[in-house]
Backbone as a ProteinNet text record, in pm:
[ID]
protein_1_A
[PRIMARY]
MTLAEAGAEPGAEEPKIKVGEHAVAHWLGMDFNVDTIISTVVAALLVIGLAFFIRVKMTSAVPNLVQLSAEGVTKMIRTQVETNIGMKVAPFALPLGATLFIFILLSNWLSVLPVQIGEGELVAPPASDVNFVFALALFVFVFYQSAGVVRRGPLGHVKQLLKGHTGWGPMVLINIIEEIAKPLSLSLRLFGNMFAGGVMVSVIALFPFWISWGPTALWKAFDLFVGLIQAFIFSLLTVLYFSQSMSREDEHH
[TERTIARY]
8539.9	8425.5	8303.7	8309.8	8215.9	8083.5	7957.1	7831.5	7837.1	7904.9	7913.4	7967.8	8075.7	8157.1	8042.7	7951.7	7879.7	7761.8	7728.7	7635.6	7502.9	7537	7412.3	7367.3	7260.1	7233.1	7311.5	7341	7410.8	7326.4	7397.5	7362.8	7313.3	7307.9	7298	7387	7329	7435.9	7513.2	7629.2	7712.5	7691.1	7677.8	7655.3	7800.2	7782.7	7912	7917.1	8016.8	8029.9	8093.8	8017.4	8085.5	8091.2	8227.6	8267	8387.5	8385	8495.2	8470.2	8341.8	8312.9	8217.4	8233.7	8187.2	8118.9	8001.4	7949	8050.8	8107.7	8213.1	8166.6	8200.6	8177.6	8292.3	8314.3	8435.6	8400.7	8503.7	8499.4	8633.9	8656.7	8799.9	8918.3	8924.7	9007.9	9023.6	8928.7	8926.3	8815	8852.1	8732.8	8678.6	8560	8480.6	8393	8402.8	8328.6	8189.5	8100.7	7967.9	7892.8	7881.8	7821.1	7893.6	8048.5	8109.2	8071.3	8082.6	8056.8	7925.1	7813.2	7673	7656	7723	7710.9	7800.3	7897.4	7978.4	7882.7	7816.9	7735.5	7627.3	7573.1	7459	7523.8	7625.5	7683.1	7713.2	7751.9	7770	7673.7	7538.3	7429.4	7374.1	7371.1	7334.1	7398.9	7545.4	7594.3	7563.7	7557.5	7496.9	7359.2	7269.2	7127.6	7126.5	7205.7	7214.4	7285.2	7375.5	7410.9	7309.4	7240.5	7117.3	7021.8	6997.4	6897	6936.6	7039.4	7090.9	7111.3	7134	7141.7	7002.6	6917.5	6760.8	6711.5	6759.6	6708	6800.1	6916.6	6971	6905.2	6912	6849.7	6927.5	6900.8	6973.6	6898.5	6775.2	6692.8	6732.9	6649.7	6662.8	6702.4	6836.8	6888.8	6810.8	6769.9	6712.7	6803.4	6755.7	6829.6	6944.3	6871.4	6963.4	7084.1	7057.5	7146.2	7269.3	7204.6	7295.6	7400.2	7346.9	7434.2	7524	7494.5	7607.1	7677.8	7664.2	7768.9	7852.8	7799	7870.9	7987.3	7941.9	8064.2	8153	8112.4	8215	8293.5	8244.1	8299.5	8408.2	8378.8	8471.9	8587.8	8568.6	8674.7	8759.2	8700.5	8770.3	8842	8824	8880.5	9024	9025.2	9132.8	9214.8	9157.3	9240.2	9309.2	9259.9	9291.6	9422.5	9384.4	9502.5	9611.8	9601.3	9715.9	9782.6	9703.7	9758.6	9750.2	9610.8	9592.4	9501.8	9380.9	9293.7	9353.3	9434.9	9512.8	9611	9660.8	9780.9	9700.1	9588.5	9523.9	9372	9318.7	9164.2	9071.7	9156.6	9068.5	9071.4	9137.1	9153.2	9001.7	8945.7	8795.7	8692.8	8679.7	8594.5	8612.9	8726.3	8787.4	8763.1	8810.8	8782.6	8639.7	8555.2	8421.4	8347.9	8372.5	8333.6	8380.7	8490.2	8538.2	8454.1	8439.1	8371.7	8245.5	8158.4	8035.1	8012.4	8106.8	8096.7	8124	8243.2	8287.8	8179.2	8132.3	7994.4	7900.8	7840.3	7744.4	7763	7885.8	7922.7	7918.2	7962.4	7968.7	7828.5	7753.4	7596.4	7526.4	7559.2	7477.4	7453.2	7552	7538.2	7449.9	7388.4	7318.8	7159.8	7139.5	6992.3	6949.3	6840.3	6802.6	6741.2	6796.3	6774	6877.6	6861.1	6968.4	6924.6	7022.8	6993.8	7079	7016.2	7075.5	7195.6	7329.2	7441.1	7478.2	7453	7507.4	7405.1	7438.7	7363.5	7306.3	7210.6	7144.6	7227.4	7320.2	7415.3	7516.6	7621.5	7754.5	7810.7	7883.4	7947.7	8068.5	8088.9	8210	8350.1	8365	8466.4	8547.4	8443.1	8452	8540.8	8545.1	8623.1	8747.6	8865.9	8983.9	9035.5	8968.8	8989.9	8915.2	8813.9	8756.4	8857.5	8915.8	8987.4	9129.8	9170.9	9300.5	9294.1	9197.3	9154.4	9132	9066.7	9025.4	9166.1	9260.4	9393.8	9478.3	9480.1	9578.5	9525.1	9400	9361.2	9414.4	9402.7	9447.4	9597.9	9657.6	9818.9	9854.1	9786.9	9836.1	9820.5	9690.1	9658.8	9745.4	9758.2	9858.4	10004.4	10034.1	10184.3	10202.6	10082.8	10075.1	10063	10013	10001.3	10141.8	10203.2	10333.8	10441.9	10412.6	10515.8	10475.5	10348.1	10322	10381.4	10358.8	10391.1	10539.7	10595.3	10744.9	10837.7	10770.9	10844	10915.5	10922.7	10954.8	11082.8	11191.1	11309.5	11303.7	11220.9	11212.9	11121.3	11032.1	10933.1	11000.9	11116.2	11180.2	11261.8	11335.9	11436	11376.4	11240.4	11186.9	11116	11082.7	11029.2	11153.3	11256.2	11369.4	11432.4	11435.3	11500.1	11377.8	11251.7	11170.2	11188.2	11147.1	11167.1	11282.5	11344.8	11454.2	11595.9	11590	11713.8	11783.5	11900.5	11949.5	12023.7	12090.5	12164.6	12080.2	12110.2	12048.9	11882	11853.8	11702.5	11626.1	11692	11624.6	11529.3	11591.7	11513.4	11383.9	11404.5	11284.3	11184.2	11229.5	11123.9	11076.3	11136.7	11055.8	10946.3	10973	10900.5	10772.2	10793.8	10705.4	10593.8	10648.2	10588.4	10474.1	10543.6	10449.8	10364.3	10375.8	10312.6	10168.6	10182	10055.6	9934.9	9941.1	9827.1	9797.2	9869.9	9848.6	9772.2	9823.2	9756.1	9618.6	9622.5	9489.5	9392.2	9420.1	9326.4	9298.2	9383.8	9345.4	9291.6	9298.7	9230.2	9112	9041.2	8908.8	8839.4	8949.3	8875.3	8877.3	8963.2	8955.8	8861.1	8800.4	8691.6	8573.5	8554.1	8401.8	8388.2	8533.7	8521.6	8479.6	8522.7	8491	8349.5	8261.8	8139.4	8074.7	8143.3	8052.3	8045.9	8188.4	8199.9	8119.5	8100.1	8003.3	7860.9	7820.4	7675	7648.1	7757.6	7759.6	7747.9	7822.9	7815.7	7680.1	7619.3	7506.4	7396	7406	7322.7	7290.4	7406.2	7396.3	7295	7253.8	7160.7	7007.3	6908.9	6786	6738.6	6630.1	6598.5	6528	6479.5	6409.7	6510.5	6627.7	6748.2	6840.3	6860.4	6930	6904.1	6776.9	6740.9	6775.4	6792.4	6843.1	6972.5	7066.1	7203.8	7254.7	7152.3	7162.2	7146.3	7019.9	6997.1	7094.8	7146.1	7253.9	7387	7430.4	7543.9	7536.3	7418.7	7391.4	7408.1	7334.8	7333.5	7482.5	7569.3	7724	7805.2	7738.9	7808	7783.1	7678.9	7662.7	7786.4	7812.2	7907.9	8056.9	8085.5	8208.6	8211.9	8114	8108.6	8143.8	8109.3	8116.2	8260.5	8304.7	8450.4	8539.9	8528	8629.8	8618.5	8488.2	8496.5	8575.7	8540.1	8633.2	8772.8	8823.6	8947.2	9017.9	8976.4	8999.4	9001.1	8917.8	8916.6	9023.6	9048.2	9130.6	9288.5	9309.3	9414.7	9467.4	9390.2	9373.7	9429.6	9369.3	9396.3	9543	9593.9	9725.1	9826.5	9799.1	9907.5	9914.7	9798.6	9818.9	9919.3	9889.3	9971.1	10118.6	10148.9	10285.4	10341.9	10271.4	10318.8	10334.6	10270.3	10280.2	10376.6	10394.5	10480.2	10620.8	10674.4	10804.4	10906.8	11042.3	11115.3	11136.8	11125.2	11104.4	10989.2	10890.9	10766.4	10761.9	10713	10696.6	10552.5	10484.7	10347.7	10330.8
6971.1	7066.1	7075.7	7227.2	7279.5	7289	7318.5	7343.8	7470.3	7569.4	7688.2	7662.9	7572.7	7563.6	7460.6	7376.7	7299.7	7391	7496.6	7565.8	7585.8	7529.7	7510.3	7656.3	7654.6	7795.4	7824.5	7958.4	8007.1	7984.1	7978.8	7952.1	7788.1	7703.9	7573	7510	7418.5	7373.5	7227.3	7228.2	7108.5	6985.2	6868.8	6746	6715.1	6666.8	6650.3	6493.8	6419.7	6297.4	6283.1	6259.8	6254	6110.5	6059.3	5956	5961.6	5864.6	5886.6	5985.5	6041.4	6135.9	6079.7	6094	6067.9	6150.5	6091.7	6196.9	6164.2	6281.6	6273	6344.6	6261.8	6323.7	6351.1	6441.2	6484.1	6458.9	6382.2	6345.4	6319	6394.5	6371	6393.3	6488	6514	6397.4	6305.3	6223.9	6249.5	6204.6	6181.2	6056.5	6034.7	5911.9	5933.8	5847.7	5807.6	5750.8	5836	5772.6	5668.9	5702.6	5613.7	5481.9	5465.1	5352.7	5255.4	5340.4	5261.9	5213.7	5288	5246.1	5113.7	5128.5	5017.4	4880.5	4910.4	4781.9	4756.4	4805.4	4749.5	4683.9	4736	4673	4524	4531.8	4395.6	4294.3	4340.8	4256.7	4201.5	4296.6	4243.3	4167.5	4131.5	4063.1	3928.9	3936.6	3792.7	3732.2	3816.2	3748	3688.2	3773.3	3719.1	3610.4	3612.6	3485.3	3360.7	3402.5	3264.6	3202.2	3277.3	3258.9	3164.4	3229	3155.7	3026	3031.3	2890.2	2786	2842.9	2724.6	2679.8	2772.3	2721	2631.4	2664.3	2576.2	2457.7	2421.6	2298.3	2189	2067.5	1942.2	1851	1717.3	1609.8	1524.2	1548	1483.2	1548.1	1565	1621.4	1769.5	1807.9	1958.6	2052.3	2173	2266.6	2352	2445.5	2521.1	2632.7	2659.5	2748	2651.1	2531.6	2439.4	2409.1	2394.5	2350.1	2479.4	2579.5	2693.3	2705.8	2712.6	2702.9	2607.3	2473.6	2382.1	2383.9	2456.2	2462.3	2586.5	2671.5	2790.5	2708	2635.2	2549.4	2445.8	2367.8	2285.2	2345.4	2463.3	2525.9	2573.5	2670.9	2691.2	2582.4	2470.8	2366.1	2294.4	2297.5	2223.4	2293.2	2443.8	2522.7	2520.4	2507.3	2465	2353.9	2244.8	2112	2103.5	2178	2148.1	2224.7	2362.6	2474.8	2439.4	2417.9	2413	2282.3	2223.2	2102.3	2152.8	2080.2	2123.3	2116.1	2006.7	1978.2	2107	2136	2260.3	2397.5	2428.2	2547.4	2549.5	2481.4	2453.1	2605.2	2671.9	2814.1	2890.6	2837.7	2885.1	2877	2760.2	2747.9	2849	2857.7	2956.2	3102.6	3130.8	3263.8	3282.3	3189	3202.6	3219.7	3134.5	3126.8	3262.2	3327.3	3426.9	3569.4	3560.4	3653.9	3645.6	3566	3535.7	3590.7	3558.4	3585.3	3727.3	3782	3919	3989.3	3985.8	4087.5	4061.7	3938.4	3925.3	3989.2	4001.9	4087.7	4227.3	4249.3	4391.9	4455.4	4373	4400.9	4408.6	4326.2	4303.7	4428.3	4489.3	4624.6	4709.4	4705.3	4814.2	4784.5	4643	4588.7	4623.1	4698.6	4739	4827.6	4803.3	4883.4	5000.1	5089.9	5208.1	5322.6	5432.3	5542.2	5657.6	5747.3	5866	5986.1	6052.3	6141.6	6061.1	6081.6	6067.7	5928.8	5899.6	5762.4	5656.9	5565.1	5432.1	5475.6	5406.8	5413.8	5387.5	5278.3	5187.5	5144.7	5260.6	5212.6	5097.1	4992.8	4909.1	4972.7	4921.5	4954.5	4956.6	4849.2	4826.8	4940.9	5007.4	5150.4	5260.1	5225	5322.2	5250.6	5312.2	5234.7	5203.8	5293.1	5293	5143.9	5093.5	4952.6	4846.2	4861.5	4755.2	4748.3	4857.7	4866.6	4804.5	4824.3	4767.4	4606.1	4580.2	4427.2	4350.7	4428.6	4368.9	4348.4	4443.8	4478.3	4354.8	4345.5	4226	4094	4058.6	3940.8	3929	4038.8	4042	4007	4085.1	4050.7	3895.3	3862.8	3730.4	3640.6	3632.6	3512.4	3521	3657.6	3655.9	3615.5	3653.8	3590.5	3428.4	3383.2	3223.4	3179	3252.1	3171.4	3208.7	3302.1	3296.9	3198.1	3171.4	3053.7	2924.6	2915.1	2758.2	2758.2	2851.7	2851.5	2878.5	2974.4	3035.3	3171.8	3284.3	3404.6	3415	3363.1	3371.7	3268.5	3159	3077.3	3155	3218.7	3289.1	3402.6	3477.8	3593.7	3538.9	3427.8	3381.2	3314	3275.2	3216	3340.9	3432.7	3539.2	3595.5	3610.9	3692.9	3594.2	3457.1	3378.4	3366.5	3332.7	3336.6	3225.7	3233.4	3099	3130.4	3244.2	3270.5	3239.8	3228.5	3221.1	3346.4	3316.3	3439.4	3537.2	3646.7	3746.9	3847.7	3904.9	4007.2	4004.2	3875.7	3865	3891.3	3907	3925.4	4038.2	4152.8	4281.4	4262.6	4166.8	4136.5	4047.5	3978.7	3881.7	3997.9	4077.7	4202.8	4277.6	4309	4407.3	4302.4	4174.6	4087.2	4086	4052.4	4050.9	4172.1	4309.6	4425	4447.6	4380.7	4391.8	4319.5	4216.1	4095.5	4180.4	4261	4321.1	4450.7	4490.6	4627.3	4566	4461.8	4400.1	4336.3	4286.7	4225.1	4317.6	4437	4551.7	4624	4656.5	4753.8	4679.6	4556.7	4488.7	4481.3	4465.5	4459	4615.3	4714.1	4849.8	4907.3	4845.2	4898.8	4859.9	4731.1	4676.3	4751.9	4763.7	4811	4948.1	5035.6	5167.1	5176.2	5121.8	5148.5	5112.8	5025.4	5020.9	5142.6	5206.7	5331	5424.9	5460	5521.4	5506.2	5402	5359	5384.9	5358	5405.9	5562	5625.1	5773.8	5828.7	5762.5	5801.2	5768.6	5644.3	5630.9	5726.7	5755.8	5833.2	5975.8	6022.8	6151.2	6147.9	6023	6023.7	6035.5	6067.3	6117.2	5938.1	5944.4	5803.9	5713.8	5798.3	5692.8	5624.6	5653.8	5595.1	5516	5556.9	5527.9	5398.4	5358.7	5252	5121.9	5093.4	4974.8	4974.7	5065.6	5034.7	5023.9	5085.4	5063.9	4927.4	4861	4730	4633.5	4627.9	4564.5	4562.9	4683.8	4716.4	4633.3	4675.6	4601.4	4439.1	4398.8	4237.7	4195.7	4270.2	4254.7	4256.1	4368.2	4387.1	4243.7	4189.7	4058.5	3953.1	3964.5	3872.2	3918.2	4027	4099.5	4085.5	4109.5	4104.2	3951.9	3857.6	3717.1	3689.6	3734.6	3699	3758	3886.6	3944.8	3884.9	3849	3799.7	3662.1	3576.2	3442.3	3460.2	3580.8	3605.9	3631.7	3728.2	3781.6	3648.8	3576	3456	3344.2	3342.3	3238.1	3292	3395.2	3469.1	3478.5	3482.8	3480.4	3345.6	3223.8	3105.8	3076.5	3121.9	3105.5	3173.7	3282.5	3359.7	3283.8	3218.7	3158.7	3046.3	2967.1	2854	2898.9	3005.5	3061.7	3079.2	3123.6	3203.2	3094.5	2977.5	2876.7	2746.3	2740.8	2615.3	2633.6	2509	2489.8	2447	2467.9	2395.8	2276.4	2205.1	2054.3	1988.4	2080.8	2014.1	2013.3	1900.1	1888.1	1859.9	1951.5	1918.1	1864.4
18241.2	18193.4	18290.4	18317.7	18406.8	18326.5	18394.9	18361.4	18266.4	18298.7	18222.1	18096.8	18085.6	17961.9	17874.2	17933.6	17852.1	17813.8	17826.6	17786.8	17913.5	17997.5	18118.1	18161.8	18220	18292.8	18396.6	18395.1	18487.2	18626.4	18754.3	18866.1	18900.8	18787.4	18782.5	18880.2	18983.9	19073.8	19017.1	19028.4	18971.6	19056.4	19014.2	19074.4	19123.7	19240.8	19327.2	19359.3	19365.3	19413.3	19549.6	19633.8	19783.5	19821.6	19831.2	19871.5	19971.2	20066.6	20192.6	20302.5	20270.4	20380.1	20485.1	20617.5	20731.4	20818	20888.8	20999.2	21128.9	21142.4	21269.9	21392.4	21501.2	21636.6	21700.5	21793.1	21846.1	22017.6	22063.7	22202.6	22278	22379.1	22439.9	22351.4	22253.7	22160.5	22046.6	22045.2	21915.7	21840.8	21699.6	21586	21586.1	21584.4	21571.6	21448.7	21326.7	21232.1	21259.3	21306.7	21348.8	21250.8	21111.3	21037.1	21034.6	21042.6	21029.7	21186.7	21288.1	21422.5	21422.4	21352.2	21359.6	21242.9	21159.3	21061.4	21087.7	21174.9	21248.5	21367.3	21444.3	21530.6	21476.8	21369.8	21300.1	21259.6	21181.5	21143.9	21247.1	21364.7	21483	21540.9	21556.2	21619.4	21517.2	21393.9	21282.4	21290.4	21324.6	21348.6	21467.7	21578.8	21712.5	21705.5	21622.6	21608.6	21505.4	21428.6	21331.7	21421.1	21473.2	21555.6	21670.4	21734	21797.4	21728.3	21599.5	21531.3	21453.5	21436.9	21380.7	21495.9	21608	21712	21756.2	21712.6	21744.6	21647.7	21521.7	21399.8	21376.9	21459.3	21469.7	21482.8	21427.2	21468.7	21407.7	21467.7	21441	21309.8	21282.1	21194	21065.1	20949.2	20814.1	20853.7	20803.2	20833.9	20720.4	20798.3	20719.6	20629.4	20557.6	20464.3	20568.5	20677.5	20764.3	20820.2	20860.5	20892.1	20809	20678.9	20589.8	20517.3	20553.3	20499.3	20610.8	20735.6	20866.5	20836.2	20812.5	20804.8	20713.6	20570.9	20435.7	20489.2	20557.5	20574	20678.1	20790.2	20872.4	20801.9	20708.8	20640.5	20568	20489.6	20403.1	20463.4	20609.9	20667.8	20744.4	20772.7	20858.5	20741.1	20622.3	20522.4	20506.4	20503.2	20485.6	20631.2	20739.3	20869.2	20856.3	20816.2	20816.1	20738.7	20614.1	20505.3	20530.7	20584.9	20620.1	20763.2	20864.5	20979.9	21052.5	21064.1	21151.2	21250.7	21293.8	21362.5	21512.4	21530.9	21659.8	21712.1	21591.4	21638.9	21655.8	21571.8	21596	21599.5	21701.7	21699.5	21689.2	21746.7	21751.9	21607.7	21517.5	21382.1	21302.5	21351.6	21274.5	21311.9	21442.2	21474.6	21448.9	21462.9	21404.7	21270.6	21186.3	21037.1	21019.3	21064.9	21031.6	21078.5	21199.5	21255.4	21148.4	21119.4	21033.5	20902.2	20843.7	20704.4	20721.6	20817.1	20825.4	20851.4	20965.2	20991.5	20871.4	20794	20703.4	20598.3	20573.2	20467.4	20504.4	20614.9	20643.1	20633.6	20688.2	20664.7	20532.3	20452.2	20293.9	20239	20258.5	20235.5	20282.7	20386.6	20411.2	20302	20199.1	20102.1	19991.4	20009.2	19899.8	19929.9	20050.4	20084.5	19954.7	19899.1	19777.6	19824.8	19895.2	19943.5	19928.6	19864.4	19891.8	19934.2	19999.9	20055.4	19964.8	19888.9	19794.1	19706.4	19729.9	19654.2	19701.5	19820	19884	19906.6	20002.7	20031.9	20166.9	20200.9	20334.3	20429.1	20441.4	20545.5	20460.3	20465.5	20375.9	20465.3	20361.6	20448.6	20532	20644.2	20715	20653.7	20566.5	20498.7	20396.8	20369.5	20270.4	20385.2	20480.7	20583.8	20628.2	20589.4	20603.3	20735.2	20829.3	20984.2	21018.1	20970.3	21002.8	20945.8	20835.7	20774.1	20844.2	20884.7	20941.1	21111.3	21148.9	21307.6	21266	21170.4	21153.1	21118.5	21057.8	20998.3	21125.3	21189.4	21319.2	21425.8	21432.9	21527.7	21502.1	21350.8	21303.8	21310.9	21275.8	21299.6	21432.7	21533	21673.8	21706.4	21678.3	21705.6	21672.1	21515.1	21431	21511	21528.4	21581.1	21717.3	21811.6	21932.3	21936.6	21838.7	21855.9	21793.4	21706.9	21673.9	21788.9	21870.9	22001.6	22083.7	22104.8	22206.4	22158.7	22017.1	21956.3	21939.5	21921.2	21879.1	22002.8	22080.5	22184.5	22135.5	22211.1	22164.6	22080	22117.9	22043.3	21892.1	21915.8	21797.7	21704.5	21761.9	21649.8	21582.1	21655.2	21606.3	21510.3	21535.7	21443.2	21310.3	21336.2	21201	21118.5	21191.6	21121.6	21027.8	21083.3	21021.5	20908	20935.6	20836.8	20735.1	20751.5	20635.5	20557.5	20442.8	20341.6	20264.1	20283.9	20182	20267.6	20389.7	20465.6	20521.4	20571	20638.9	20527.7	20566.9	20494.1	20436.5	20314.2	20278.4	20298.9	20262.2	20235.8	20360.4	20478.3	20594.8	20588.1	20537	20517.7	20455.1	20336.4	20253.7	20348	20415	20522.6	20614.9	20664.3	20757.6	20663.4	20567.6	20467.5	20451.8	20399.8	20384.5	20507.7	20618.9	20727.1	20756.6	20739.8	20755.9	20638.2	20540.4	20422	20422.1	20509.1	20545.7	20583.5	20696.8	20716.1	20643.6	20579.1	20484.9	20355.2	20296.5	20195.4	20214.9	20341.3	20384.7	20396.2	20449.1	20480.3	20363.7	20276	20158.6	20047.9	20049.6	19941.7	19966.3	20085.4	20134.3	20114.9	20163	20150.2	20000.7	19920.9	19783.5	19707.4	19724.4	19654	19727.1	19840.8	19899	19879.8	19883.5	19845.9	19711.2	19614.5	19465.4	19453.6	19548.9	19521.5	19571	19669.7	19717	19604.3	19551.8	19430.2	19321.5	19282.9	19173.6	19215	19314.6	19364.4	19358.1	19390.2	19391.6	19237	19163.8	19008.1	18958.4	18986.3	18932.4	18977.5	19109.2	19171.4	19092.3	19016.1	18943.9	18821.9	18766.4	18663.2	18751.3	18663.8	18709.4	18744.4	18840.9	18896.2	18788.7	18687.5	18608.9	18526.9	18526.1	18450.5	18559.3	18671	18752.4	18835.7	18850.7	18911.4	18860.6	18723.9	18645.4	18675.3	18657.5	18672.8	18839.7	18926.8	19072.1	19134.4	19054.4	19102.8	19024.7	18906.8	18854.7	18938	18987.1	19046.1	19207.3	19268.5	19387.6	19391.5	19269.3	19249.7	19244.5	19156.1	19149.9	19308.3	19388.1	19508.7	19588.6	19572.9	19641.8	19648.9	19488.5	19465.4	19515.7	19503	19546.1	19690	19775	19906.6	19964.9	19897.1	19918.2	19885.4	19778	19736.9	19870.6	19881.3	19975.8	20122.9	20146.3	20291.9	20283.8	20172.6	20184.1	20170.7	20100.8	20076.6	20196.6	20280.8	20406.2	20497.8	20518.6	20611.8	20558.5	20436.7	20391.1	20398.4	20405.8	20416	20550.7	20662.9	20794.2	20826.2	20771.8	20803.4	20750.7	20635.1	20571.9	20678.2	20724.6	20798.7	20911	20982.3	21094.5	21077.9	20957.8	20927.5	20918.1	20843.8	20828.6	20961.9	21044.7	21183.1	21278.9	21277	21348.3	21331.3	21208.8	21158.9	21220.4	21247.6	21298.6	21182.5	21212.6	21116.1	21098.2	21193.2	21201.8	21144.6	21091	21043.9	20900.7	20837.1	20704.1	20675.2	20597	20587.3	20437.9
[MASK]
+++++++++++++++++++++++++++++++++++++++++++++++++++++++++++++++++++++++++++++++++++++++++++++++++++++++++++++++++++++++++++++++++++++++++++++++++++++++++++++++++++++++++++++++++++++++++++++++++++++++++++++++++++++++++++++++++++++++++++++++++++++++++++++

């Protein structure tokens, strides 16, 4: 229903929900989403700054809150690595999983800043841009496939990928589809949740400020929880994919 059909005054401007729109820069025949690049750089700088801050606050005496938080994240990821792969098999999976968790968490929490510009957020989470999540999933995909090749050997890795958990025969095609679906599901799950958050903020922004501040505050609080869960799921699935890619036929966990 339009404003005219609802009896609004002629010439009144209809509200618009703007989601999925980016500030685009053109260079060398390529398009760059400037807002996504800026928010990604901000998140990366926050991760680096947090790492130095934790290093300064580390102590062998009674641990402070910062150290306890860092140790909690490390222990959580270490438990997953030990359970699914083994630290001796893939020691690099611990720093990779912890870094991905913190980076994605801080990226998602950028949207929790209690400031809006017009219909959107001050700094949109980079995961609300499909290019960001595809790049992140592609990095993980190439990394765990390369780790599988190193541990199994090129021929052994391809053989086990095709054989999968179902064996040879017609199920080989299913195994190939499953392998392709891993990075797609990894990326689209994160994108869908964060993109939906941007849609909700844009919808809430259509209301007058004296009404919208309450729902906005509640939704941003909920975004904290969603951002935490999505960061954990992404890092957990990364560890699981490394486990599947690096396991051998003669190993029984």
